[in-house]
All heavy atoms as an XYZ file, in Angstrom:
1006
protein
N      73.693     58.833     98.812
C      74.262     59.040    100.130
C      75.773     58.793    100.116
O      76.522     59.570    100.668
C      73.545     58.091    101.110
C      74.067     58.146    102.488
S      73.442     59.609    103.296
C      74.062     59.348    104.900
N      76.184     57.716     99.484
C      77.602     57.383     99.422
C      78.352     58.407     98.589
O      79.462     58.823     98.947
C      77.802     55.951     98.855
C      79.261     55.653     98.642
C      77.168     54.929     99.779
N      77.715     58.860     97.503
C      78.345     59.879     96.659
C      78.512     61.181     97.426
O      79.536     61.850     97.309
C      77.517     60.124     95.394
C      77.583     59.020     94.383
C      76.786     59.395     93.150
C      76.832     58.282     92.138
N      76.065     58.624     90.936
N      77.534     61.557     98.213
C      77.610     62.789     98.993
C      78.728     62.710    100.028
O      79.501     63.658    100.202
C      76.286     63.066     99.695
O      75.262     63.295     98.766
N      78.786     61.587    100.715
C      79.830     61.421    101.733
C      81.216     61.410    101.104
O      82.157     62.007    101.655
C      79.595     60.142    102.530
C      78.413     60.164    103.494
C      78.231     58.805    104.143
C      78.588     61.247    104.530
N      81.354     60.748     99.982
C      82.667     60.725     99.335
C      83.030     62.102     98.785
O      84.203     62.492     98.822
C      82.705     59.662     98.234
O      81.742     59.941     97.242
N      82.041     62.860     98.302
C      82.314     64.218     97.825
C      82.726     65.126     98.980
O      83.649     65.932     98.854
C      81.089     64.789     97.121
N      82.062     64.984    100.110
C      82.415     65.771    101.293
C      83.812     65.395    101.775
O      84.627     66.265    102.099
C      81.366     65.573    102.412
C      80.051     66.237    102.012
C      81.874     66.133    103.737
C      78.892     65.917    102.938
N      84.104     64.117    101.818
C      85.425     63.657    102.243
C      86.516     64.156    101.288
O      87.569     64.614    101.738
C      85.453     62.140    102.344
C      86.750     61.521    102.841
C      87.060     61.995    104.256
C      86.682     60.015    102.795
N      86.253     64.086     99.997
C      87.230     64.576     99.008
C      87.451     66.074     99.169
O      88.588     66.559     99.083
C      86.752     64.255     97.595
N      86.385     66.831     99.426
C      86.515     68.280     99.636
C      87.352     68.580    100.875
O      88.206     69.477    100.860
C      85.138     68.920     99.782
O      84.382     68.745     98.622
N      87.103     67.836    101.935
C      87.877     68.038    103.165
C      89.350     67.721    102.955
O      90.224     68.444    103.447
C      87.303     67.190    104.302
C      85.973     67.657    104.878
C      85.452     66.647    105.896
C      86.113     69.027    105.498
N      89.633     66.669    102.220
C      91.028     66.296    101.942
C      91.702     67.378    101.108
O      92.848     67.758    101.370
C      91.101     64.916    101.254
C      92.480     64.641    100.694
C      90.690     63.818    102.223
N      90.993     67.901    100.109
C      91.560     68.984     99.286
C      91.815     70.245    100.108
O      92.864     70.879     99.974
C      90.636     69.298     98.115
C      90.647     68.305     96.968
C      89.552     68.634     95.964
C      92.007     68.284     96.293
N      90.869     70.616    100.948
C      91.049     71.795    101.798
C      92.208     71.615    102.778
O      93.015     72.525    102.983
C      89.764     72.104    102.563
C      88.663     72.771    101.765
C      87.382     72.866    102.589
C      89.099     74.151    101.311
N      92.291     70.447    103.364
C      93.389     70.163    104.289
C      94.728     70.195    103.563
O      95.704     70.764    104.066
C      93.180     68.815    104.970
C      94.245     68.403    105.975
C      94.283     69.382    107.142
C      93.994     67.000    106.470
N      94.778     69.622    102.371
C      96.010     69.640    101.588
C      96.436     71.054    101.222
O      97.610     71.409    101.321
N      95.474     71.881    100.806
C      95.795     73.272    100.457
C      96.267     74.039    101.691
O      97.208     74.840    101.615
C      94.582     73.955     99.833
N      95.615     73.805    102.821
C      96.008     74.503    104.057
C      97.415     74.106    104.485
O      98.224     74.963    104.874
C      95.008     74.205    105.167
N      97.726     72.825    104.406
C      99.068     72.370    104.782
C     100.124     72.908    103.821
O     101.212     73.310    104.242
C      99.119     70.844    104.840
C      98.393     70.206    106.012
C      98.367     68.699    105.873
C      99.025     70.623    107.329
N      99.808     72.910    102.530
C     100.742     73.465    101.555
C     101.015     74.934    101.852
O     102.163     75.375    101.858
C     100.198     73.305    100.132
C     101.064     73.976     99.104
C     102.249     73.389     98.693
C     100.709     75.212     98.575
C     103.066     74.016     97.760
C     101.510     75.837     97.640
C     102.695     75.238     97.234
N      99.940     75.700    102.104
C     100.105     77.122    102.415
C     100.954     77.298    103.663
O     101.869     78.129    103.696
C      98.741     77.780    102.624
C      98.836     79.221    103.098
C      97.538     79.769    103.614
O      96.597     79.000    103.878
O      97.476     80.996    103.779
N     100.671     76.537    104.685
C     101.371     76.633    105.958
C     102.868     76.439    105.754
O     103.688     77.262    106.165
C     100.818     75.584    106.885
C     101.376     75.552    108.274
C     102.339     76.347    108.812
C     100.980     74.659    109.309
N     102.570     75.996    110.112
C     101.748     74.962    110.443
C     100.060     73.620    109.374
C     101.626     74.276    111.637
C      99.930     72.943    110.574
C     100.700     73.268    111.684
N     103.246     75.361    105.082
C     104.664     75.072    104.899
C     105.317     75.998    103.879
O     106.469     76.407    104.062
C     104.866     73.605    104.505
C     104.598     72.662    105.637
C     103.509     71.806    105.591
C     105.406     72.650    106.757
C     103.250     70.935    106.647
C     105.158     71.791    107.814
C     104.071     70.932    107.754
N     104.615     76.349    102.826
C     105.185     77.224    101.800
C     105.484     78.604    102.369
O     106.589     79.127    102.198
C     104.233     77.329    100.608
C     104.770     78.221     99.522
C     105.759     77.774     98.661
C     104.317     79.530     99.375
C     106.273     78.593     97.676
C     104.822     80.356     98.394
C     105.796     79.888     97.547
O     106.303     80.708     96.585
N     104.521     79.205    103.038
C     104.721     80.529    103.628
C     105.827     80.470    104.675
O     106.700     81.346    104.719
C     103.402     81.072    104.221
C     103.633     82.321    105.053
C     102.398     81.366    103.109
N     105.827     79.441    105.501
C     106.871     79.295    106.514
C     108.258     79.178    105.908
O     109.202     79.822    106.367
N     108.385     78.377    104.865
C     109.689     78.206    104.206
C     110.173     79.509    103.578
O     111.360     79.846    103.666
C     109.619     77.128    103.130
C     109.512     75.726    103.706
O     109.802     75.560    104.911
O     109.141     74.807    102.942
N     109.265     80.230    102.933
C     109.651     81.488    102.300
C     110.137     82.502    103.337
O     111.158     83.164    103.138
C     108.474     82.080    101.505
C     108.088     81.272    100.301
C     109.214     81.183     99.294
O     109.824     82.182     98.931
N     109.499     79.971     98.844
N     109.428     82.609    104.439
C     109.838     83.554    105.471
C     111.091     83.097    106.204
O     111.899     83.935    106.611
C     108.692     83.826    106.449
C     107.761     84.891    105.981
C     106.547     84.568    105.408
C     108.099     86.224    106.082
C     105.684     85.544    104.964
C     107.249     87.209    105.637
C     106.033     86.872    105.077
N     111.283     81.800    106.378
C     112.514     81.309    107.018
C     113.739     81.653    106.179
O     114.754     82.122    106.706
C     112.446     79.802    107.242
C     111.505     79.409    108.365
O     111.137     80.292    109.171
O     111.121     78.221    108.423
N     113.637     81.439    104.875
C     114.764     81.757    103.988
C     115.040     83.257    103.966
O     116.194     83.694    104.015
C     114.470     81.280    102.571
O     114.286     79.898    102.550
N     113.970     84.039    103.897
C     114.137     85.495    103.880
C     114.712     85.990    105.205
O     115.558     86.893    105.219
C     112.795     86.168    103.589
C     112.865     87.661    103.554
C     113.652     88.308    102.614
C     112.152     88.419    104.453
C     113.724     89.694    102.577
C     112.217     89.794    104.427
C     112.998     90.442    103.493
N     114.296     85.388    106.306
C     114.807     85.779    107.622
C     116.318     85.575    107.703
O     117.028     86.421    108.251
C     114.105     84.974    108.704
C     114.543     85.323    110.096
C     113.833     84.475    111.120
C     114.355     84.784    112.500
N     113.760     83.934    113.521
N     116.809     84.479    107.144
C     118.256     84.228    107.152
C     119.004     85.320    106.393
O     120.064     85.774    106.831
C     118.552     82.867    106.534
C     118.119     81.697    107.386
C     118.316     80.364    106.685
O     118.977     80.326    105.620
O     117.805     79.356    107.215
N     118.457     85.736    105.269
C     119.103     86.795    104.485
C     119.111     88.115    105.250
O     120.119     88.829    105.255
C     118.377     86.974    103.150
C     118.480     85.768    102.248
C     117.586     85.872    101.033
O     116.923     86.912    100.837
O     117.544     84.895    100.261
N     118.011     88.434    105.906
C     117.930     89.681    106.671
C     118.863     89.623    107.871
O     119.519     90.623    108.206
C     116.473     89.973    107.098
C     116.401     91.180    108.014
C     115.591     90.188    105.876
N     118.954     88.461    108.524
C     119.876     88.317    109.655
C     121.313     88.561    109.217
O     122.082     89.228    109.919
C     119.749     86.934    110.285
C     118.529     86.754    111.132
C     118.368     85.334    111.644
O     118.916     84.391    111.025
O     117.674     85.172    112.662
N     121.682     88.029    108.074
C     123.038     88.226    107.556
C     123.296     89.703    107.289
O     124.353     90.237    107.656
C     123.251     87.413    106.265
O     122.997     86.035    106.556
C     124.652     87.571    105.732
N     122.337     90.363    106.667
C     122.484     91.794    106.403
C     122.555     92.588    107.700
O     123.352     93.525    107.825
C     121.334     92.298    105.523
C     121.374     93.770    105.146
C     122.645     94.104    104.356
C     120.133     94.149    104.349
N     121.749     92.219    108.685
C     121.763     92.921    109.969
C     123.111     92.761    110.672
O     123.633     93.727    111.250
C     120.637     92.416    110.866
N     123.675     91.561    110.608
C     124.997     91.351    111.219
C     126.060     92.193    110.531
O     126.929     92.773    111.190
C     125.373     89.871    111.172
C     124.590     88.949    112.107
C     124.940     87.494    111.835
C     124.849     89.311    113.553
N     125.998     92.255    109.212
C     126.951     93.094    108.478
C     126.751     94.566    108.809
O     127.728     95.315    108.932
C     126.794     92.892    106.967
C     127.418     91.641    106.438
C     127.264     91.618    104.929
C     128.294     90.731    104.295
N     128.230     90.789    102.822
N     125.500     94.985    108.957
C     125.232     96.389    109.282
C     125.705     96.720    110.691
O     126.237     97.807    110.930
C     123.736     96.690    109.132
N     125.529     95.799    111.623
C     126.014     96.025    112.986
C     127.523     96.175    113.010
O     128.068     96.973    113.775
C     125.591     94.879    113.902
C     124.148     94.934    114.323
C     123.744     93.762    115.199
O     124.582     92.854    115.439
O     122.586     93.745    115.618
N     128.198     95.414    112.178
C     129.657     95.494    112.089
C     130.098     96.623    111.155
O     131.294     96.809    110.942
C     130.225     94.169    111.602
N     129.128     97.350    110.605
C     129.365     98.443    109.655
C     130.159     97.984    108.436
O     131.006     98.689    107.919
C     130.035     99.635    110.356
C     129.166    100.225    111.448
C     129.729    101.502    112.050
O     130.825    101.936    111.651
O     129.048    102.062    112.920
N     129.847     96.773    107.981
C     130.500     96.203    106.805
C     129.538     96.060    105.628
O     129.940     95.652    104.547
C     131.085     94.829    107.151
C     132.163     94.869    108.190
C     132.593     93.488    108.632
O     131.939     92.495    108.238
O     133.562     93.395    109.388
N     128.262     96.357    105.856
C     127.266     96.205    104.793
C     127.438     97.310    103.760
O     127.845     98.423    104.076
C     125.860     96.261    105.386
N     127.122     96.969    102.522
C     127.132     97.990    101.476
C     125.803     97.939    100.730
O     124.976     97.060    100.967
C     128.327     97.816    100.532
C     128.358     96.453     99.888
O     127.333     95.895     99.523
N     129.556     95.893     99.754
N     125.622     98.871     99.839
C     124.348     98.997     99.132
C     124.039     97.754     98.294
O     122.874     97.373     98.161
C     124.326    100.292     98.288
C     122.911    100.581     97.756
C     125.301    100.224     97.143
C     121.969    101.079     98.786
N     125.073     97.099     97.774
C     124.841     95.893     96.970
C     124.264     94.766     97.822
O     123.386     94.024     97.371
C     126.129     95.422     96.285
C     126.601     96.322     95.161
C     127.388     97.529     95.660
O     127.965     97.460     96.777
O     127.401     98.537     94.952
N     124.762     94.635     99.060
C     124.222     93.628     99.971
C     122.739     93.890    100.239
O     121.913     92.982    100.190
C     124.975     93.627    101.303
C     126.429     93.224    101.167
O     126.752     92.468    100.233
O     127.240     93.669    102.011
N     122.437     95.144    100.530
C     121.059     95.508    100.850
C     120.148     95.329     99.638
O     119.030     94.817     99.764
C     121.013     96.948    101.350
N     120.618     95.704     98.474
C     119.797     95.544     97.270
C     119.611     94.085     96.896
O     118.589     93.715     96.321
C     120.389     96.338     96.117
C     120.160     97.824     96.277
C     120.470     98.576     95.022
C     120.149    100.043     95.291
N     120.058    100.810     94.077
N     120.591     93.249     97.214
C     120.449     91.813     96.960
C     119.318     91.233     97.817
O     118.509     90.438     97.329
C     121.756     91.085     97.234
N     119.252     91.648     99.075
C     118.178     91.191     99.947
C     116.836     91.729     99.443
O     115.831     91.014     99.417
C     118.436     91.624    101.411
C     117.232     91.332    102.293
C     119.666     90.920    101.962
N     116.843     92.974     99.009
C     115.605     93.572     98.498
C     115.120     92.864     97.229
O     113.930     92.587     97.086
C     115.813     95.062     98.235
C     114.535     95.797     97.906
C     114.762     97.282     97.734
O     115.807     97.704     97.254
N     113.786     98.074     98.137
N     116.019     92.547     96.326
C     115.596     91.855     95.105
C     115.134     90.437     95.416
O     114.215     89.917     94.768
C     116.704     91.867     94.057
O     117.804     91.125     94.481
N     115.736     89.804     96.412
C     115.269     88.493     96.845
C     113.837     88.580     97.370
O     112.999     87.723     97.069
C     116.196     87.942     97.922
O     115.662     86.791     98.491
N     113.565     89.612     98.141
C     112.209     89.813     98.657
C     111.232     90.089     97.509
O     110.101     89.593     97.523
C     112.178     90.947     99.666
C     110.783     91.315    100.063
C     110.129     92.466     99.791
C     109.857     90.503    100.798
N     108.857     92.429    100.306
C     108.669     91.229    100.928
C     109.924     89.226    101.347
C     107.548     90.723    101.592
C     108.804     88.730    102.000
C     107.641     89.476    102.119
N     111.650     90.859     96.526
C     110.783     91.159     95.383
C     110.367     89.871     94.666
O     109.213     89.731     94.256
C     111.486     92.090     94.396
C     111.760     93.489     94.924
C     110.508     94.295     95.164
O     109.522     94.133     94.403
O     110.499     95.092     96.121
N     111.300     88.946     94.514
C     110.974     87.663     93.874
C     110.009     86.847     94.728
O     109.085     86.227     94.213
C     112.242     86.856     93.607
C     113.058     87.364     92.438
C     114.178     86.398     92.085
N     115.062     86.074     93.202
C     116.101     86.806     93.585
N     116.416     87.915     92.929
N     116.862     86.431     94.599
N     110.245     86.844     96.025
C     109.396     86.062     96.922
C     107.981     86.632     97.010
O     107.011     85.873     97.047
C     109.983     86.026     98.332
C     111.213     85.222     98.469
C     111.719     85.335     99.916
N     113.103     85.009    100.009
C     113.597     83.782     99.967
N     112.796     82.774     99.827
N     114.887     83.577    100.053
N     107.884     87.950     97.077
C     106.575     88.548     97.325
C     105.615     88.337     96.167
O     104.409     88.330     96.371
C     106.696     90.017     97.691
C     106.877     90.960     96.545
C     106.868     92.387     97.039
C     106.901     93.335     95.871
N     106.851     94.711     96.299
N     106.124     88.161     94.960
C     105.242     87.895     93.822
C     104.446     86.617     94.046
O     103.275     86.540     93.674
C     106.053     87.796     92.536
C     106.613     89.110     92.073
C     107.500     88.983     90.842
O     107.551     87.887     90.253
O     108.131     89.984     90.491
N     105.060     85.628     94.662
C     104.371     84.373     94.932
C     103.606     84.412     96.250
O     102.587     83.742     96.404
C     105.372     83.227     94.939
C     106.014     83.030     93.586
C     107.101     82.012     93.632
C     107.800     81.964     92.283
N     109.105     81.378     92.349
N     104.079     85.207     97.193
C     103.403     85.291     98.490
C     102.095     86.067     98.415
O     101.235     85.911     99.286
C     104.327     85.928     99.529
C     105.457     85.041    100.021
C     106.419     85.832    100.896
C     104.912     83.851    100.787
N     101.925     86.913     97.391
C     100.673     87.662     97.243
C      99.469     86.728     97.166
O      98.364     87.115     97.524
C     100.702     88.529     95.975
C     101.265     89.881     96.188
N     100.652     90.824     96.976
C     102.378     90.469     95.722
C     101.357     91.932     96.981
N     102.428     91.740     96.230
N      99.681     85.524     96.712
C      98.591     84.557     96.606
C      98.131     84.122     97.995
O      96.952     83.890     98.221
C      99.049     83.324     95.790
C      98.004     82.239     95.788
C      99.418     83.740     94.383
N      99.071     84.059     98.936
C      98.784     83.449    100.229
C      98.556     84.438    101.358
O      97.868     84.106    102.326
C      99.920     82.507    100.617
C     100.162     81.463     99.589
C     101.208     81.401     98.707
C      99.336     80.340     99.281
N     101.079     80.309     97.895
C      99.934     79.641     98.219
C      98.144     79.857     99.803
C      99.392     78.484     97.684
C      97.608     78.708     99.263
C      98.219     78.031     98.215
N      99.167     85.608    101.297
C      99.014     86.565    102.400
C      98.558     87.917    101.855
O      98.823     88.250    100.705
C     100.300     86.705    103.239
C     101.454     87.240    102.417
C     100.672     85.390    103.876
C     102.707     87.459    103.232
N      97.886     88.717    102.682
C      97.339     89.996    102.219
C      98.421     91.010    101.835
O      99.546     90.971    102.336
C      96.549     90.517    103.422
C      96.316     89.340    104.283
C      97.447     88.394    104.029
N      98.019     91.912    100.976
C      98.925     92.940    100.466
C      99.468     93.826    101.584
O     100.627     94.249    101.527
C      98.188     93.798     99.432
C      98.988     94.941     98.937
N     100.069     94.764     98.082
C      98.904     96.266     99.181
C     100.595     95.955     97.827
N      99.911     96.873     98.468
N      98.671     94.111    102.596
C      99.117     94.997    103.677
C     100.343     94.450    104.407
O     101.248     95.205    104.770
C      97.992     95.241    104.681
C      96.887     96.075    104.105
O      97.058     96.772    103.105
N      95.725     95.995    104.720
N     100.378     93.153    104.635
C     101.522     92.550    105.317
C     102.774     92.616    104.441
O     103.873     92.873    104.928
C     101.226     91.107    105.702
C     100.165     91.017    106.794
O      99.999     92.000    107.541
O      99.514     89.966    106.894
N     102.599     92.397    103.163
C     103.730     92.484    102.236
C     104.211     93.925    102.120
O     105.408     94.193    102.108
C     103.335     91.901    100.870
C     103.175     90.385    101.007
C     104.354     92.240     99.795
C     102.649     89.695     99.791
N     103.270     94.859    102.065
C     103.627     96.274    101.943
C     104.402     96.768    103.167
O     105.301     97.600    103.046
C     102.375     97.123    101.739
N     104.070     96.237    104.325
C     104.779     96.641    105.539
C     106.256     96.239    105.464
O     107.145     97.028    105.782
C     104.115     95.999    106.761
C     104.520     96.652    108.035
C     103.736     96.222    109.238
N     102.525     95.468    108.942
C     101.964     94.618    109.784
N     102.509     94.405    110.961
N     100.865     93.969    109.479
N     106.522     95.022    105.006
C     107.911     94.586    104.842
C     108.593     95.413    103.750
O     109.753     95.804    103.896
C     107.977     93.084    104.543
C     107.536     92.304    105.782
C     109.391     92.667    104.140
C     107.474     90.826    105.607
N     107.882     95.683    102.656
C     108.431     96.522    101.581
C     108.912     97.867    102.113
O     110.004     98.326    101.776
C     107.373     96.789    100.503
C     107.201     95.642     99.553
O     108.094     94.779     99.475
O     106.154     95.613     98.876
N     108.073     98.487    102.933
C     108.405     99.806    103.487
C     109.686     99.775    104.303
O     110.604    100.576    104.093
C     107.270    100.274    104.404
C     106.403    101.335    103.839
C     105.310    101.685    104.826
O     105.620    102.167    105.940
O     104.143    101.467    104.469
N     109.722     98.882    105.272
C     110.891     98.813    106.151
C     112.150     98.408    105.392
O     113.239     98.914    105.678
C     110.643     97.866    107.322
C     109.677     98.420    108.333
C     108.465     97.786    108.589
C     109.967     99.579    109.037
C     107.579     98.301    109.516
C     109.088    100.099    109.965
C     107.893     99.458    110.198
O     107.010     99.969    111.114
N     111.999     97.540    104.429
C     113.158     97.104    103.657
C     113.696     98.231    102.780
O     114.907     98.420    102.687
C     112.813     95.877    102.819
C     113.963     95.181    102.125
C     115.040     94.760    103.126
C     113.457     93.967    101.369
N     112.806     99.001    102.175
C     113.243    100.131    101.360
C     113.982    101.163    102.221
O     115.013    101.714    101.803
C     112.049    100.780    100.672
N     113.474    101.403    103.414
C     114.155    102.330    104.321
C     115.522    101.788    104.730
O     116.503    102.542    104.788
C     113.308    102.577    105.567
C     112.064    103.402    105.297
C     111.214    103.586    106.541
O     111.745    103.480    107.675
O     110.009    103.830    106.381
N     115.595    100.494    105.017
C     116.866     99.888    105.418
C     117.885     99.970    104.290
O     119.064    100.267    104.536
C     116.658     98.438    105.846
N     117.446     99.735    103.059
C     118.364     99.823    101.918
C     118.915    101.240    101.793
O     120.119    101.428    101.613
C     117.646     99.392    100.608
C     118.484     99.726     99.397
C     117.341     97.903    100.643
N     118.051    102.216    101.916
C     118.504    103.611    101.822
C     119.479    103.940    102.948
O     120.519    104.574    102.728
C     117.313    104.574    101.869
C     117.712    106.040    101.737
C     116.540    106.976    101.886
N     115.779    106.786    103.103
C     116.106    107.295    104.290
N     117.199    108.011    104.423
N     115.357    107.086    105.337
N     119.176    103.488    104.150
C     120.040    103.791    105.294
C     121.393    103.099    105.173
O     122.421    103.679    105.544
C     119.348    103.392    106.596
C     118.137    104.266    106.969
C     117.331    103.611    108.073
C     118.579    105.658    107.353
N     121.415    101.887    104.662
C     122.695    101.208    104.439
C     123.483    101.966    103.385
O     124.697    102.171    103.520
C     122.486     99.727    104.027
C     123.768     99.128    103.489
C     121.984     98.918    105.210
N     122.809    102.416    102.331
C     123.480    103.179    101.279
C     124.075    104.477    101.801
O     125.119    104.920    101.333
N     123.410    105.086    102.782
C     123.902    106.326    103.384
C     124.840    106.076    104.552
O     125.267    107.020    105.225
C     122.712    107.174    103.844
C     121.853    107.663    102.699
C     120.599    108.374    103.173
O     120.347    108.424    104.410
O     119.866    108.877    102.309
N     125.120    104.796    104.816
C     126.013    104.368    105.898
C     125.518    104.798    107.281
O     126.302    105.066    108.182
C     127.438    104.848    105.649
C     128.020    104.290    104.349
C     129.493    104.479    104.270
C     130.083    104.046    102.960
N     129.716    102.761    102.458
N     124.213    104.846    107.434
C     123.599    105.105    108.738
C     123.203    103.752    109.331
O     122.037    103.384    109.390
C     122.399    106.029    108.584
C     122.756    107.405    108.090
C     121.535    108.296    107.990
O     120.453    107.954    108.445
N     121.734    109.466    107.405
N     124.224    103.030    109.767
C     124.050    101.639    110.149
C     123.166    101.445    111.371
O     122.401    100.468    111.427
C     125.413    100.982    110.372
C     126.230    100.919    109.114
C     127.395    101.663    108.967
C     125.837    100.121    108.051
C     128.150    101.605    107.801
C     126.572    100.052    106.882
C     127.724    100.798    106.765
O     128.453    100.737    105.612
N     123.220    102.325    112.343
C     122.400    102.165    113.548
C     120.912    102.213    113.194
O     120.118    101.398    113.683
C     122.734    103.244    114.566
N     120.541    103.136    112.336
C     119.148    103.231    111.915
C     118.757    102.042    111.032
O     117.647    101.529    111.116
C     118.890    104.543    111.178
C     119.025    105.758    112.045
C     119.922    106.750    111.715
C     118.260    105.906    113.191
C     120.061    107.878    112.507
C     118.390    107.030    113.993
C     119.291    108.022    113.661
N     119.675    101.622    110.188
C     119.408    100.473    109.309
C     119.177     99.213    110.136
O     118.274     98.430    109.835
C     120.559    100.274    108.334
N     119.973     99.033    111.168
C     119.817     97.848    112.024
C     118.448     97.866    112.695
O     117.785     96.820    112.800
C     120.955     97.764    113.066
C     120.665     96.715    114.123
C     122.274     97.463    112.374
N     117.990     99.031    113.122
C     116.670     99.088    113.759
C     115.568     98.691    112.774
O     114.626     97.983    113.140
C     116.404    100.467    114.353
O     116.288    101.437    113.340
N     115.674     99.122    111.535
C     114.686     98.733    110.517
C     114.780     97.240    110.230
O     113.755     96.569    110.067
C     114.888     99.521    109.219
C     114.745    101.009    109.363
C     113.349    101.406    109.734
C     113.259    102.912    109.851
N     111.955    103.363    110.294
N     115.986     96.718    110.170
C     116.166     95.282    109.912
C     115.642     94.436    111.064
O     115.114     93.345    110.851
C     117.635     94.980    109.626
C     118.162     95.569    108.317
C     119.681     95.436    108.252
C     117.503     94.928    107.113
N     115.749     94.933    112.283
C     115.201     94.208    113.429
C     113.678     94.154    113.366
O     113.067     93.148    113.747
C     115.672     94.834    114.738
C     117.128     94.541    115.029
C     117.658     95.248    116.263
O     116.916     96.075    116.858
O     118.806     94.985    116.633
N     113.066     95.224    112.872
C     111.610     95.207    112.689
C     111.236     94.155    111.648
O     110.279     93.397    111.832
C     111.104     96.606    112.273
C     111.292     97.600    113.419
C     109.643     96.540    111.851
C     111.052     99.044    113.026
N     112.000     94.099    110.568
C     111.730     93.102    109.531
C     111.895     91.696    110.096
O     111.096     90.801    109.807
C     112.636     93.323    108.309
C     112.313     94.662    107.653
C     112.480     92.189    107.309
C     113.315     95.089    106.602
N     112.917     91.494    110.897
C     113.122     90.174    111.517
C     111.932     89.791    112.395
O     111.479     88.649    112.389
C     114.412     90.156    112.332
C     115.701     90.127    111.524
C     116.908     90.309    112.434
C     115.809     88.827    110.753
N     111.434     90.754    113.132
C     110.256     90.489    113.968
C     109.050     90.120    113.096
O     108.314     89.183    113.416
C     109.940     91.705    114.837
C     108.720     91.525    115.675
N     108.669     90.651    116.733
C     107.494     92.088    115.590
C     107.460     90.691    117.271
N     106.728     91.551    116.587
N     108.876     90.838    111.998
C     107.766     90.533    111.094
C     107.904     89.151    110.457
O     106.914     88.449    110.264
C     107.661     91.598    110.002
C     107.167     92.971    110.449
C     107.280     93.973    109.311
C     105.743     92.889    110.958
N     109.141     88.751    110.150
C     109.326     87.422    109.553
C     109.013     86.304    110.540
O     108.739     85.183    110.125
C     110.757     87.225    109.009
O     111.686     87.356    110.078
C     111.069     88.200    107.894
N     109.044     86.615    111.823
C     108.670     85.628    112.827
C     107.163     85.627    113.078
O     106.558     84.574    113.246
C     109.394     85.903    114.141
C     110.883     85.677    114.069
C     111.609     86.147    115.318
O     110.929     86.503    116.317
O     112.839     86.175    115.304
N     106.565     86.819    113.084
C     105.150     86.945    113.446
C     104.190     86.633    112.303
O     103.164     85.993    112.524
C     104.862     88.356    113.943
S     105.688     88.755    115.466
N     104.497     87.119    111.112
C     103.544     86.983    110.010
C     103.191     85.548    109.650
O     102.006     85.241    109.491
C     104.043     87.736    108.777
C     103.933     89.247    108.853
C     104.475     89.889    107.585
C     102.520     89.689    109.097
N     104.148     84.638    109.527
C     103.750     83.265    109.184
C     102.840     82.633    110.236
O     101.954     81.849    109.906
C     105.071     82.510    109.076
C     106.088     83.539    108.835
C     105.605     84.768    109.531
N     103.032     82.996    111.499
C     102.207     82.418    112.561
C     100.756     82.873    112.482
O      99.859     82.167    112.939
C     102.777     82.773    113.939
C     104.089     82.070    114.209
O     104.347     81.032    113.558
O     104.850     82.551    115.068
N     100.505     84.033    111.894
C      99.131     84.513    111.795
C      98.325     83.745    110.759
O      97.105     83.862    110.730
C      99.079     86.010    111.458
O      99.731     86.239    110.208
C      99.725     86.852    112.536
N      98.992     82.971    109.928
C      98.302     82.199    108.892
C      98.306     80.714    109.171
O      97.875     79.928    108.331
C      98.920     82.502    107.517
C      98.859     83.964    107.240
C      99.983     84.765    107.350
C      97.655     84.571    106.920
C      99.909     86.127    107.144
C      97.583     85.932    106.710
C      98.717     86.698    106.826
O      98.635     88.046    106.632
N      98.768     80.333    110.330
C      98.776     78.912    110.700
C      97.463     78.556    111.392
O      96.891     79.374    112.103
C      99.940     78.630    111.640
C     101.234     78.813    110.904
C     102.338     78.009    111.478
N     103.456     78.089    110.555
C     104.693     78.293    110.928
N     104.990     78.401    112.193
N     105.637     78.353    110.035
N      97.013     77.340    111.198
C      95.772     76.939    111.886
C      96.036     76.742    113.383
O      96.618     75.747    113.798
C      95.395     75.622    111.198
C      96.658     75.125    110.590
C      97.514     76.322    110.318
N      95.648     77.714    114.142
C      95.819     77.656    115.597
C      94.546     78.216    116.237
O      93.774     78.941    115.605
C      97.040     78.476    116.012
N      94.353     77.904    117.482
C      93.137     78.326    118.191
C      92.981     79.846    118.149
O      91.901     80.355    117.864
C      93.172     77.836    119.657
C      93.181     76.311    119.716
C      91.999     78.392    120.438
C      91.957     75.658    119.126
N      94.053     80.585    118.402
C      93.953     82.046    118.431
C      93.645     82.637    117.058
O      93.118     83.740    116.961
C      95.234     82.688    118.990
C      96.481     82.408    118.208
C      97.235     81.174    118.670
O      96.720     80.408    119.498
O      98.353     80.957    118.168
N      93.939     81.930    115.986
C      93.630     82.409    114.647
C      92.217     82.036    114.206
O      91.666     82.638    113.289
C      94.626     81.860    113.640
C      96.019     82.396    113.876
O      96.201     83.437    114.472
N      97.010     81.675    113.407
N      91.653     81.025    114.836
C      90.328     80.563    114.465
C      89.246     81.309    115.236
O      88.224     81.690    114.686
C      90.200     79.036    114.685
C      91.170     78.325    113.755
C      88.781     78.569    114.452
C      91.303     76.854    114.027
N      89.462     81.517    116.507
C      88.450     82.175    117.341
C      88.438     83.653    117.181
O      89.215     84.383    116.933
C      88.666     81.812    118.809
C      88.531     80.326    119.106
C      88.817     80.075    120.559
C      87.159     79.822    118.766
């Protein structure tokens, strides 16, 4: 009986630890990426962004997504990939108004996606 209770308690502690790690890790990754996208969006609004800036943000996302695949589904990552690739192309073509709209979508996703993986009532029910 004592062994069963201690095994159950240990399992709960491990699950809670993994959930908290995921929560903070995913949040930190998206917070850092959001700052980079915000900087690029500000430069694009001022029409000062260049292709190197956009590709730097894209390569940063490529590094992050390799580790995020463990924690979030491929569809969510692919959605950011799509919009980011379009934004990079638009910045390269100096179509800043369109690039800003794509970057704003990415900013919205960086706010919404981490919340969908947090333990909250709306995610559980």
